[in-house]
TORPA-4810 file (N, C-alpha, C, O; in nm, 3 decimals):
<nodes>
NODE_1_-6.515_1.530_-6.291_-6.581_1.662_-6.233_-6.529_1.716_-6.383_-6.430_1.655_-6.424_M
NODE_2_-6.568_1.796_-6.450_-6.606_1.908_-6.615_-6.521_2.065_-6.578_-6.569_2.142_-6.495_A
NODE_3_-6.416_2.090_-6.637_-6.345_2.144_-6.574_-6.379_2.267_-6.676_-6.397_2.266_-6.797_S
NODE_4_-6.382_2.403_-6.555_-6.512_2.576_-6.588_-6.362_2.585_-6.754_-6.244_2.570_-6.784_P
NODE_5_-6.525_2.629_-6.813_-6.536_2.707_-6.918_-6.398_2.792_-6.960_-6.344_2.861_-6.874_P
NODE_6_-6.334_2.783_-7.111_-6.218_2.891_-7.089_-6.276_3.028_-7.162_-6.331_3.050_-7.270_D
NODE_7_-6.232_3.121_-7.033_-6.319_3.253_-7.054_-6.218_3.311_-7.118_-6.237_3.421_-7.171_T
NODE_8_-6.084_3.244_-7.127_-5.981_3.399_-7.172_-5.977_3.440_-7.309_-5.923_3.551_-7.309_S
NODE_9_-6.019_3.394_-7.466_-6.041_3.458_-7.551_-6.177_3.538_-7.509_-6.135_3.650_-7.538_I
NODE_10_-6.279_3.556_-7.473_-6.365_3.616_-7.444_-6.334_3.763_-7.364_-6.369_3.880_-7.380_S
NODE_11_-6.273_3.708_-7.295_-6.216_3.844_-7.209_-6.119_3.899_-7.285_-6.117_4.020_-7.265_M
NODE_12_-6.025_3.858_-7.376_-5.940_3.899_-7.409_-6.000_4.005_-7.519_-5.972_4.125_-7.518_T
NODE_13_-6.110_3.924_-7.640_-6.191_4.004_-7.652_-6.240_4.150_-7.664_-6.240_4.245_-7.742_T
NODE_14_-6.303_4.093_-7.485_-6.379_4.218_-7.478_-6.289_4.336_-7.462_-6.319_4.452_-7.493_S
NODE_15_-6.141_4.285_-7.395_-6.050_4.390_-7.343_-6.042_4.451_-7.502_-6.078_4.569_-7.505_A
NODE_16_-6.012_4.407_-7.607_-6.017_4.472_-7.727_-6.048_4.571_-7.773_-5.989_4.666_-7.824_Q
NODE_17_-6.242_4.520_-7.732_-6.274_4.599_-7.793_-6.293_4.720_-7.676_-6.303_4.831_-7.728_E
NODE_18_-6.298_4.720_-7.574_-6.285_4.869_-7.509_-6.145_4.908_-7.476_-6.119_4.987_-7.387_T
NODE_19_-6.051_4.846_-7.557_-5.901_4.978_-7.576_-5.865_5.081_-7.636_-5.790_5.050_-7.729_A
NODE_20_-5.879_5.176_-7.629_-5.873_5.298_-7.715_-5.766_5.247_-7.887_-5.660_5.190_-7.913_P
NODE_21_-5.827_5.281_-7.927_-5.730_5.246_-8.105_-5.690_5.419_-8.112_-5.728_5.528_-8.069_L
NODE_22_-5.568_5.345_-8.214_-5.462_5.464_-8.230_-5.547_5.503_-8.392_-5.636_5.438_-8.446_N
NODE_23_-5.497_5.598_-8.428_-5.570_5.608_-8.570_-5.554_5.511_-8.642_-5.665_5.472_-8.680_I
NODE_24_-5.484_5.457_-8.678_-5.463_5.357_-8.764_-5.572_5.247_-8.775_-5.633_5.202_-8.871_G
NODE_25_-5.575_5.223_-8.654_-5.737_5.125_-8.599_-5.785_5.152_-8.648_-5.819_5.099_-8.754_S
NODE_26_-5.840_5.311_-8.579_-5.996_5.313_-8.587_-5.975_5.315_-8.758_-6.053_5.232_-8.804_A
NODE_27_-5.927_5.357_-8.825_-5.925_5.388_-8.974_-5.932_5.271_-9.028_-5.962_5.248_-9.145_A
NODE_28_-5.912_5.212_-8.965_-5.928_5.048_-9.073_-6.063_4.964_-9.011_-6.095_4.867_-9.080_K
NODE_29_-6.127_4.983_-8.917_-6.275_4.997_-8.824_-6.302_5.018_-8.895_-6.293_4.949_-8.997_Q
NODE_30_-6.386_5.199_-8.883_-6.425_5.248_-8.950_-6.421_5.307_-9.083_-6.487_5.404_-9.119_C
NODE_31_-6.337_5.237_-9.155_-6.371_5.232_-9.314_-6.311_5.338_-9.364_-6.310_5.331_-9.487_G
NODE_32_-6.239_5.469_-9.307_-6.210_5.612_-9.366_-6.081_5.617_-9.322_-6.050_5.576_-9.210_V
NODE_33_-5.961_5.689_-9.438_-5.826_5.719_-9.408_-5.804_5.749_-9.253_-5.900_5.719_-9.181_S
NODE_34_-5.695_5.803_-9.194_-5.651_5.869_-9.083_-5.717_5.990_-9.125_-5.824_6.039_-9.090_A
NODE_35_-5.608_6.039_-9.230_-5.637_6.183_-9.281_-5.793_6.240_-9.290_-5.824_6.357_-9.266_K
NODE_36_-5.887_6.133_-9.329_-6.042_6.201_-9.304_-6.067_6.210_-9.177_-6.121_6.314_-9.138_M
NODE_37_-6.036_6.114_-9.089_-6.017_6.098_-8.937_-5.975_6.292_-8.913_-6.060_6.369_-8.869_I
NODE_38_-5.900_6.316_-8.934_-5.809_6.453_-8.844_-5.890_6.507_-8.926_-5.886_6.619_-8.875_R
NODE_39_-5.960_6.520_-9.011_-6.062_6.602_-9.081_-6.190_6.615_-9.036_-6.279_6.695_-9.064_Y
NODE_40_-6.186_6.575_-9.002_-6.401_6.528_-8.900_-6.373_6.598_-8.785_-6.439_6.690_-8.738_Y
NODE_41_-6.248_6.537_-8.733_-6.202_6.591_-8.589_-6.162_6.779_-8.575_-6.174_6.868_-8.491_E
NODE_42_-6.117_6.765_-8.696_-6.088_6.998_-8.752_-6.289_7.013_-8.719_-6.361_7.086_-8.653_S
NODE_43_-6.299_6.946_-8.771_-6.461_6.995_-8.798_-6.540_7.021_-8.684_-6.648_7.081_-8.687_L
NODE_44_-6.469_6.963_-8.554_-6.540_6.884_-8.456_-6.662_6.815_-8.449_-6.743_6.851_-8.364_G
NODE_45_-6.684_6.734_-8.513_-6.757_6.619_-8.551_-6.745_6.519_-8.442_-6.825_6.429_-8.418_M
NODE_46_-6.641_6.547_-8.384_-6.620_6.421_-8.305_-6.587_6.415_-8.147_-6.568_6.321_-8.070_L
NODE_47_-6.588_6.559_-8.133_-6.552_6.617_-8.036_-6.411_6.652_-7.949_-6.367_6.750_-8.008_G
NODE_48_-6.316_6.619_-7.836_-6.279_6.637_-7.776_-6.156_6.522_-7.796_-6.092_6.527_-7.691_K
NODE_49_-6.095_6.419_-7.886_-6.064_6.334_-7.869_-5.925_6.260_-7.786_-5.818_6.318_-7.805_V
NODE_50_-5.921_6.142_-7.702_-5.851_6.172_-7.598_-5.698_6.132_-7.686_-5.689_6.049_-7.777_H
NODE_51_-5.583_6.217_-7.629_-5.456_6.138_-7.636_-5.330_6.135_-7.553_-5.303_6.176_-7.440_R
NODE_52_-5.283_6.092_-7.621_-5.188_6.039_-7.485_-5.094_6.106_-7.425_-5.124_6.223_-7.449_T
NODE_53_-4.977_6.105_-7.348_-4.908_6.227_-7.260_-4.790_6.191_-7.356_-4.691_6.200_-7.285_D
NODE_54_-4.736_6.141_-7.531_-4.697_6.226_-7.625_-4.742_6.226_-7.713_-4.678_6.221_-7.818_S
NODE_55_-4.886_6.234_-7.707_-4.998_6.329_-7.861_-5.044_6.252_-7.890_-5.152_6.293_-7.933_G
NODE_56_-5.040_6.174_-7.896_-5.112_5.999_-8.015_-5.259_6.029_-7.993_-5.291_6.054_-7.877_Y
NODE_57_-5.322_6.030_-8.055_-5.501_6.038_-8.073_-5.546_5.871_-8.024_-5.492_5.764_-8.052_R
NODE_58_-5.622_5.889_-7.972_-5.657_5.714_-7.932_-5.821_5.753_-7.904_-5.857_5.857_-7.849_Q
NODE_59_-5.893_5.670_-7.943_-6.039_5.656_-7.992_-6.064_5.532_-7.965_-6.016_5.428_-8.009_Y
NODE_60_-6.176_5.564_-7.855_-6.265_5.459_-7.792_-6.378_5.434_-7.961_-6.374_5.500_-8.065_S
NODE_61_-6.464_5.320_-7.926_-6.588_5.226_-7.963_-6.656_5.328_-7.984_-6.685_5.342_-8.103_Q
NODE_62_-6.708_5.441_-7.886_-6.811_5.522_-7.893_-6.746_5.622_-8.033_-6.801_5.666_-8.134_A
NODE_63_-6.648_5.629_-7.998_-6.591_5.729_-8.137_-6.602_5.714_-8.283_-6.638_5.776_-8.382_E
NODE_64_-6.536_5.559_-8.233_-6.532_5.461_-8.406_-6.670_5.475_-8.459_-6.702_5.509_-8.573_V
NODE_65_-6.783_5.431_-8.316_-6.914_5.461_-8.412_-6.999_5.541_-8.483_-7.098_5.511_-8.550_H
NODE_66_-6.923_5.706_-8.447_-6.955_5.785_-8.473_-6.877_5.843_-8.606_-6.892_5.954_-8.656_V
NODE_67_-6.812_5.765_-8.638_-6.703_5.809_-8.728_-6.753_5.665_-8.849_-6.737_5.698_-8.966_L
NODE_68_-6.802_5.533_-8.831_-6.888_5.501_-8.909_-7.007_5.542_-8.960_-7.028_5.522_-9.080_R
NODE_69_-7.122_5.618_-8.866_-7.255_5.760_-8.928_-7.183_5.816_-9.015_-7.246_5.831_-9.120_F
NODE_70_-7.019_5.876_-9.023_-7.017_5.981_-9.074_-6.977_5.871_-9.208_-7.078_5.839_-9.270_I
NODE_71_-6.937_5.851_-9.225_-6.909_5.743_-9.339_-7.009_5.686_-9.378_-6.985_5.608_-9.470_K
NODE_72_-7.104_5.691_-9.348_-7.221_5.605_-9.389_-7.311_5.710_-9.427_-7.425_5.687_-9.468_R
NODE_73_-7.261_5.828_-9.415_-7.385_5.937_-9.433_-7.292_5.983_-9.544_-7.362_5.966_-9.644_A
NODE_74_-7.162_6.038_-9.590_-7.102_6.083_-9.683_-7.117_5.945_-9.793_-7.057_5.948_-9.901_R
NODE_75_-7.167_5.873_-9.770_-7.172_5.772_-9.853_-7.288_5.761_-9.897_-7.331_5.656_-9.945_D
NODE_76_-7.349_5.861_-9.886_-7.509_5.859_-9.913_-7.499_5.976_-9.943_-7.609_6.009_-9.989_L
NODE_77_-7.413_6.081_-9.945_-7.388_6.203_-10.034_-7.410_6.307_-9.957_-7.375_6.419_-9.993_G
NODE_78_-7.467_6.286_-9.846_-7.503_6.421_-9.807_-7.338_6.502_-9.759_-7.228_6.449_-9.744_F
NODE_79_-7.391_6.685_-9.741_-7.282_6.722_-9.680_-7.169_6.734_-9.581_-7.189_6.646_-9.497_S
NODE_80_-7.087_6.785_-9.559_-7.049_6.798_-9.402_-7.101_6.901_-9.347_-7.033_6.943_-9.253_M
NODE_81_-7.188_6.956_-9.366_-7.293_7.071_-9.326_-7.396_6.971_-9.263_-7.445_6.998_-9.154_A
NODE_82_-7.419_6.891_-9.310_-7.559_6.837_-9.287_-7.539_6.710_-9.230_-7.638_6.656_-9.180_E
NODE_83_-7.374_6.622_-9.225_-7.320_6.578_-9.127_-7.299_6.644_-9.032_-7.373_6.638_-8.934_I
NODE_84_-7.216_6.708_-9.036_-7.260_6.798_-8.896_-7.358_6.809_-8.755_-7.355_6.812_-8.632_T
NODE_85_-7.465_6.812_-8.899_-7.609_6.879_-8.828_-7.665_6.717_-8.784_-7.730_6.697_-8.682_E
NODE_86_-7.626_6.605_-8.885_-7.721_6.568_-8.821_-7.656_6.433_-8.679_-7.728_6.376_-8.597_L
NODE_87_-7.459_6.415_-8.700_-7.469_6.382_-8.629_-7.479_6.492_-8.460_-7.434_6.464_-8.349_V
NODE_88_-7.530_6.573_-8.490_-7.570_6.650_-8.296_-7.651_6.629_-8.319_-7.619_6.537_-8.243_S
NODE_89_-7.809_6.599_-8.372_-7.893_6.522_-8.377_-7.941_6.368_-8.355_-8.045_6.305_-8.336_L
NODE_90_-7.796_6.345_-8.370_-7.806_6.182_-8.365_-7.778_6.165_-8.189_-7.838_6.089_-8.114_W
NODE_91_-7.680_6.251_-8.156_-7.617_6.293_-7.982_-7.758_6.357_-7.933_-7.796_6.309_-7.826_N
NODE_92_-7.824_6.433_-7.974_-7.989_6.448_-7.894_-8.081_6.376_-7.895_-8.158_6.330_-7.979_N
NODE_93_-8.063_6.368_-7.767_-8.171_6.261_-7.739_-8.321_6.351_-7.746_-8.436_6.311_-7.763_K
NODE_94_-8.285_6.443_-7.732_-8.431_6.546_-7.742_-8.477_6.586_-7.874_-8.593_6.626_-7.879_R
NODE_95_-8.438_6.585_-7.935_-8.451_6.568_-8.141_-8.531_6.510_-8.143_-8.554_6.414_-8.070_R
NODE_96_-8.619_6.570_-8.262_-8.719_6.540_-8.280_-8.732_6.501_-8.502_-8.696_6.568_-8.599_T
NODE_97_-8.779_6.404_-8.493_-8.750_6.318_-8.658_-8.764_6.438_-8.713_-8.684_6.446_-8.806_S
NODE_98_-8.804_6.499_-8.706_-8.925_6.605_-8.781_-8.760_6.713_-8.880_-8.748_6.770_-8.989_A
NODE_99_-8.677_6.689_-8.774_-8.509_6.786_-8.782_-8.482_6.665_-8.857_-8.439_6.723_-8.957_S
NODE_100_-8.472_6.517_-8.893_-8.399_6.467_-8.899_-8.442_6.455_-9.094_-8.363_6.447_-9.188_V
NODE_101_-8.556_6.458_-9.096_-8.640_6.400_-9.224_-8.670_6.531_-9.265_-8.788_6.531_-9.300_K
NODE_102_-8.598_6.695_-9.283_-8.619_6.766_-9.247_-8.489_6.730_-9.405_-8.490_6.712_-9.526_R
NODE_103_-8.368_6.740_-9.258_-8.208_6.707_-9.386_-8.181_6.582_-9.482_-8.100_6.564_-9.573_I
NODE_104_-8.292_6.497_-9.420_-8.295_6.388_-9.547_-8.397_6.424_-9.665_-8.387_6.393_-9.784_A
NODE_105_-8.455_6.464_-9.630_-8.595_6.536_-9.750_-8.533_6.638_-9.815_-8.584_6.642_-9.927_Q
NODE_106_-8.455_6.720_-9.805_-8.411_6.793_-9.905_-8.310_6.747_-9.944_-8.279_6.769_-10.061_K
NODE_107_-8.225_6.667_-9.860_-8.079_6.547_-10.008_-8.097_6.473_-10.057_-8.015_6.416_-10.129_H
NODE_108_-8.262_6.427_-10.033_-8.279_6.378_-10.177_-8.365_6.432_-10.254_-8.415_6.354_-10.336_A
NODE_109_-8.424_6.606_-10.261_-8.461_6.657_-10.324_-8.388_6.677_-10.457_-8.425_6.686_-10.574_D
NODE_110_-8.225_6.682_-10.370_-8.135_6.720_-10.425_-8.117_6.659_-10.516_-8.110_6.701_-10.632_E
NODE_111_-8.106_6.547_-10.478_-8.061_6.436_-10.530_-8.118_6.433_-10.667_-8.080_6.395_-10.778_L
NODE_112_-8.240_6.498_-10.608_-8.333_6.367_-10.753_-8.336_6.512_-10.940_-8.357_6.487_-11.059_A
NODE_113_-8.298_6.676_-10.850_-8.232_6.673_-10.933_-8.130_6.685_-11.007_-8.135_6.720_-11.126_Q
NODE_114_-8.009_6.653_-10.932_-7.901_6.604_-11.019_-7.950_6.512_-11.091_-7.996_6.547_-11.199_R
NODE_115_-7.954_6.377_-11.056_-7.992_6.259_-11.119_-8.087_6.338_-11.244_-8.070_6.305_-11.361_V
NODE_116_-8.169_6.425_-11.213_-8.294_6.449_-11.366_-8.172_6.537_-11.457_-8.190_6.525_-11.579_A
NODE_117_-8.069_6.611_-11.424_-7.947_6.690_-11.461_-7.868_6.570_-11.578_-7.858_6.547_-11.699_A
NODE_118_-7.826_6.521_-11.449_-7.798_6.362_-11.564_-7.803_6.304_-11.686_-7.735_6.275_-11.784_L
NODE_119_-7.924_6.300_-11.634_-8.037_6.208_-11.776_-8.019_6.355_-11.897_-7.993_6.354_-12.017_Q
NODE_120_-8.032_6.410_-11.851_-8.136_6.558_-11.898_-7.943_6.507_-12.033_-7.946_6.427_-12.126_E
NODE_121_-7.846_6.568_-11.997_-7.738_6.519_-11.996_-7.708_6.455_-12.118_-7.672_6.511_-12.222_M
NODE_122_-7.728_6.303_-12.095_-7.713_6.130_-12.145_-7.823_6.152_-12.275_-7.781_6.133_-12.389_Q
NODE_123_-7.958_6.190_-12.253_-8.013_6.231_-12.391_-8.004_6.279_-12.465_-8.057_6.245_-12.571_R
NODE_124_-7.910_6.414_-12.448_-7.844_6.488_-12.555_-7.720_6.446_-12.588_-7.678_6.459_-12.703_T
NODE_125_-7.674_6.412_-12.527_-7.565_6.325_-12.571_-7.530_6.191_-12.682_-7.454_6.169_-12.776_L
NODE_126_-7.632_6.122_-12.607_-7.688_6.003_-12.710_-7.761_6.047_-12.860_-7.786_5.970_-12.953_S
NODE_127_-7.792_6.214_-12.855_-7.831_6.247_-12.936_-7.754_6.312_-13.045_-7.782_6.284_-13.162_H
NODE_128_-7.637_6.417_-13.009_-7.545_6.435_-13.095_-7.462_6.244_-13.142_-7.446_6.206_-13.258_L
NODE_129_-7.435_6.182_-13.047_-7.352_6.025_-13.128_-7.443_5.987_-13.208_-7.405_5.914_-13.299_I
NODE_130_-7.611_6.026_-13.202_-7.714_5.942_-13.295_-7.674_6.014_-13.450_-7.717_5.985_-13.562_H
NODE_131_-7.593_6.099_-13.416_-7.627_6.196_-13.530_-7.495_6.231_-13.609_-7.478_6.308_-13.704_G
NODE_132_-7.395_6.138_-13.531_-7.257_6.162_-13.591_-7.209_6.061_-13.686_-7.169_5.953_-13.642_C
NODE_133_-7.209_6.079_-13.780_-7.166_5.969_-13.868_-7.030_5.867_-13.810_-7.056_5.746_-13.810_H
NODE_134_-6.903_5.900_-13.767_-6.854_5.850_-13.696_-6.713_5.789_-13.795_-6.640_5.695_-13.762_G
NODE_135_-6.704_5.874_-13.924_-6.628_5.789_-14.045_-6.506_5.863_-14.060_-6.480_5.936_-13.964_D
NODE_136_-6.404_5.864_-14.180_-6.334_5.957_-14.237_-6.363_6.091_-14.208_-6.283_6.180_-14.179_N
NODE_137_-6.489_6.098_-14.220_-6.452_6.307_-14.278_-6.490_6.391_-14.168_-6.557_6.344_-14.075_R
NODE_138_-6.444_6.549_-14.169_-6.392_6.603_-14.114_-6.521_6.674_-13.946_-6.497_6.691_-13.827_P
NODE_139_-6.660_6.694_-14.038_-6.698_6.696_-13.988_-6.821_6.629_-13.877_-6.844_6.511_-13.904_D
NODE_140_-6.882_6.669_-13.788_-6.927_6.649_-13.630_-6.958_6.712_-13.537_-6.910_6.792_-13.457_C
NODE_141_-7.124_6.621_-13.576_-7.210_6.699_-13.548_-7.189_6.738_-13.331_-7.173_6.856_-13.300_P
NODE_142_-7.190_6.687_-13.278_-7.071_6.703_-13.175_-7.027_6.750_-13.158_-7.068_6.809_-13.059_I
NODE_143_-6.899_6.799_-13.202_-6.808_6.951_-13.191_-6.887_7.037_-13.263_-6.883_7.142_-13.201_L
NODE_144_-6.958_7.051_-13.360_-7.074_7.152_-13.396_-7.157_7.191_-13.304_-7.242_7.276_-13.327_D
NODE_145_-7.139_7.116_-13.158_-7.251_7.139_-13.082_-7.136_7.209_-12.939_-7.119_7.321_-12.890_E
NODE_146_-7.101_7.130_-12.924_-6.966_7.215_-12.795_-6.957_7.323_-12.890_-6.997_7.417_-12.822_L
NODE_147_-6.932_7.367_-12.999_-6.841_7.454_-13.025_-6.930_7.575_-13.017_-6.882_7.688_-13.012_A
NODE_148_-7.157_7.536_-13.013_-7.256_7.607_-12.984_-7.259_7.653_-13.186_-7.361_7.716_-13.213_G
NODE_149_-7.181_7.633_-13.287_-7.229_7.618_-13.386_-7.412_7.623_-13.425_-7.452_7.605_-13.540_D
</nodes>
């Protein structure tokens, strides 16, 4: 007669997934620092986080999921105000995708402008570098340009 499968491992894993996490464990799971988690909480991005009787924060998997969302949005360069709005829209099941697209499009347009500005800086620097002899003489078109000469 075959013995029943060992479920102790899956039960332990399941219990760990639902057990509340302290701030250090939550930080490790979502890839942000504890300081940033406290900052996000102060901005109201997480809502009210449960605390123990001794005042320690306890994070659920749902809150860790929100923190991952925030981290991903930060990685894409969204501002804190934009992320706050995106989190709000994410939590609002009656949202319109047009609202989300508007925020993303505005951010993409701003990124395109910044990329164009950086490319112009690179072209200018390349031109100045090309014009500099880079020898023992004191005259330097790079410094002249920076000085406005």
